[in-house]
Steps between C-alpha positions, in 0.01 A plus 500: 500500500241768563217276377627212715496723807130570436374153406707276732274575803207371288694177444543481880122507537451233232774288659336511842148431370589215262741318732300541818457158672741346247822605670583574861367839607843612621660429162232693314525803735880512476486457121249786476739722693787407269284596198450844655874528572572429135232756403672763717835422341345548154348831613838614635687407181240669279529811717879501466483458121256789466628824354397814687269644233384173351122476461385196306158344460538122460197372307407143594200457272196676358205516736202711387443652155150642465449805280715779633562314828826307497687355800799262511639277766820691572735596783689825549870462554645818647666624820171557681340163426828310532576645844147425616519143367831453681365629827177295488694185410759554771253566783270218384795260493591579860134454601492164320810387692353627827170320429674162477576528872194694608243267333684174578214364716219605267337217305438722196846660480550389138180675391615805696833510319316470170277795587809705590650424159177591319471824696860592414439427130195723481687782674791465256250487214349825629822700537641388164189563287533740210125567471228580749275205411774246568590692814137474611512124449799480734323741733200268527721193524671649803159568653384142437810335647495736800150366570635144490797585724314710759234230531752215488405382850141471382385309807533825695191711451701821548730403214203445266346832600832682449553343156149597386546850640831547314344371177186717517673823608759463222219452249368843597833654404527281192171638369667843487794351314269331247331836431847652462587242232181579306565875526862455396405312186230753413744791534823348364375213283755263654591330827872473425679697770775646277249604236281669762798703629590606145143628435475704822562844352258451215220386731562743784205726413238231438196472724267209562152466644470291816187465714343790314792740557787620283850417633853555386567157351849439640401623848204263499720207393753575777233524769344170388840330498569634847174348626631164380831568673320595821354149520815310418729720707259525796455876515256658743144403416598174330757397762275283713608171338870530576510451882254208474729335243721411798282190548707329233835333574782744583690442170183618323500817708863563403438434133182711471612788722867533402592491137205388304125555511477823699770671297327424169298822520808711569687337213210559259495873581878519457504349150209733411667804659507702174123443474452629856704811423285580198189487715379795706631585845176360642602138437840544670337679791257209545792255506689717750198545729409129506864403554530747787181380668608137462842576644376665821198272543695174474788612720265623775290183498813279511595643842192343658511154335610189694530244220863506385410436134226766501746760633735428211205492257392852601861611461474379138194721449692793644808445283284466191351835598853647487540362145174654384592829666823498294298434184263783594791750491641348176795333677464167321863395534501522880165318511664216307806515724282458809306221327823304455651567844163436669485157336811388688438630849128420494562142385760483778245617759232255393736204483643603836147515641445152354810375683363646826157342445667170414702505824194608707283207393295715260433781746461841328391726787799713608346542847552128552870518412803656663861425594586333169823690421721228648276212391506575125800735464534470120135582444535786748791652303312474170188657652713786632644561155160482332332728757783758493488505119123546511540788745758659268795488737808653334712287267240225456304451177179658626689811604611589149174435316257640762707813560513564127121479481462749787749741343337479158157557657640820651645605164183405312272740319170394652286751691473259792863396513557659842212303652627184335851567630377553860290182486794303358712605802221412744474164327873446558434564868213250509703243307775526759252458787331185369834348388667556838181385676512173304865443590439575868192276530657207314860508616562729800200472733460234759360180350119481487468167320411161639791341692490184284507710181783717631705197600484358147585822314791441265662660198358421161682248277777612265277483192285776660790704640690511169237714315484728805876549490506580128210745531677666796803568282282669237306691767832645617692568179250532211408861565860606553616341174205606282428847638686690228303332219160633612576866570765750402704559187481147359124465540396600147778295337385184678119530511418779254395261224259299716322745732430869528774696676403831658818695431384799706476295820810295426708809423392658826605185683831476307591863574432438868199729549347272761519676840702317763196489729303317231788254452532429870129504592448122440794428732359733765164320467672161546692619810182652645307178433764287674494743795119476527514117500773508768280719720182297442641150539779551754494829700127576532369151444232506770388853418467412128282203590273722708486754217409223257202400718377862506530525123349156435239640257777646283710184532206281394435737211849437359515134599185451292660679202269804528206261457531524123442124459183528709380799297561312173327198645194704592478700178603244238502146638179505704324706234599243237375217720170677564456571132589142414254367755232742379543397137498133603180533702308752292605430143630145492263335747190722500495610138687257277423179691138595567434607143727234353528137614294533816228708333471267202483190722225660710310597184524148359389359835200732518403423137532130575266532795239677284528242222480212749150610596378404153635145544181366670489158333139554371445457125235770475742754652754423225225519229389836640862631491537393137172671406592821680848498346365450147240772551769747613729404211226541238385829652851645485552366145174651373577832677842523336359428154 
């Protein structure tokens, strides 16, 4: 069952590709969705049949055997991988069903469904791998298919640029991961994850030379792995690809930003949590600092965005920052808890945004919307649930996981935990502001759209509403039902075999040593954020507009994402183009061509002109040439002898 749940999405891809143009598109798309439904059922049954402490490597076949290097094709069947496979399958299935309705008018919808299946397979292949080399193969497969999906509407120049950007930026992070694989094999002599974790204590004191310096081997490996995770999980510095990925169809945005690609980095650090704990405090501090910066940066920028999908995309960056902050204070279980709960409410938000865009004739600018609450009431309810869960409103899924992260940050042992805690609260405030702003602009303001567009606004079809409804249920109840399994007395019993559990932090939480002010501070931040939005958009509406005009420089600064894209473009892109042009002009054209084909042709031409002068047509000229030639030949011959 477990193997079926991994490989059935691949069969969906093959089904779509091979039968394209042979059957009706609608039949192929629906059949593809049914394959994913069956895959989800298999994942659910394999999860139910799994014993709590079961940890089994299922070897499929031998792969590489070269000297001391040996790697098999194998999948890891345990609680961590099985739960991740179940979640990825489930969310992907709902997105497949949603796509049948969303892409109904697209001529290439069968190819699109095939790409979705291939993407899902590579993600499942990644999370179930028992060795790092196989995991890297899935890692790169996810990157490749994301390029195909983001650039699916290839006739749009922006989509092509976004796809290339995502591909190139992720390769920067992947270079760090490749170096980490080399370093891991040098230190441990294996890439099998379980074997690496068993050898940790024996290799804890080893040092390696890198770039001419001596480093603690495990710390270096962790930092290099984190660089790879920064690219895939869009952390500050390598985040620039994620907002631009919104140029793809909305189901792609939901699939990439919810449960799959962007969470791969978080998942990798979780399964390698014992390795991280054996590294120095420096590596965990780096993870905590980058996560904190990403969290506050993304949430602040989201406030000033007007594209509905970009707002939700920046919220993904911010929530991933929370997960990395949890990892930075050794709270791996709550990071995984937020990963799972985030998958549901973020997929809900993206699919809800897709429903809005679908009803608005492909309009994505929230300033051109308004008054939609009674036009698309079902979508409105689902967006409320998703936004409230994202904010962390009590008793919704986001409330349980995000509050746990904030509490564990406070209880953490890092020297900068207080700063991280304060920033996490400020981020909750910013999250509330941009979430409420989105709801007001889309649903509760006077309509700003074209009258013809507004007159034709209607609720999405049932096949799109059904996934929204199911995701809404999980966004409400998942956190409540699963909260006790990720913190408290049962934590070690459930997850102790598969990730590092910091008993000191968990015991403090279990005893109840979290101050009431710390527990309630996220709620206070939410209430304050709602109050600010009420003042800005209802009470002091005109004054806020006037203030915005006075602070236009600051507004433009955040609207343009702190000009990081422009800085990267100036430093890296333009420099690369100038270097490329310089090499083309100076080396290729001036040097190689002039000395090579062009130079040789000119030399032959010049020699031909010289020789042609001796072709006079007079016999005595030819006799003289023969005599001179013989004289020179004999002279040289005699001189040599």
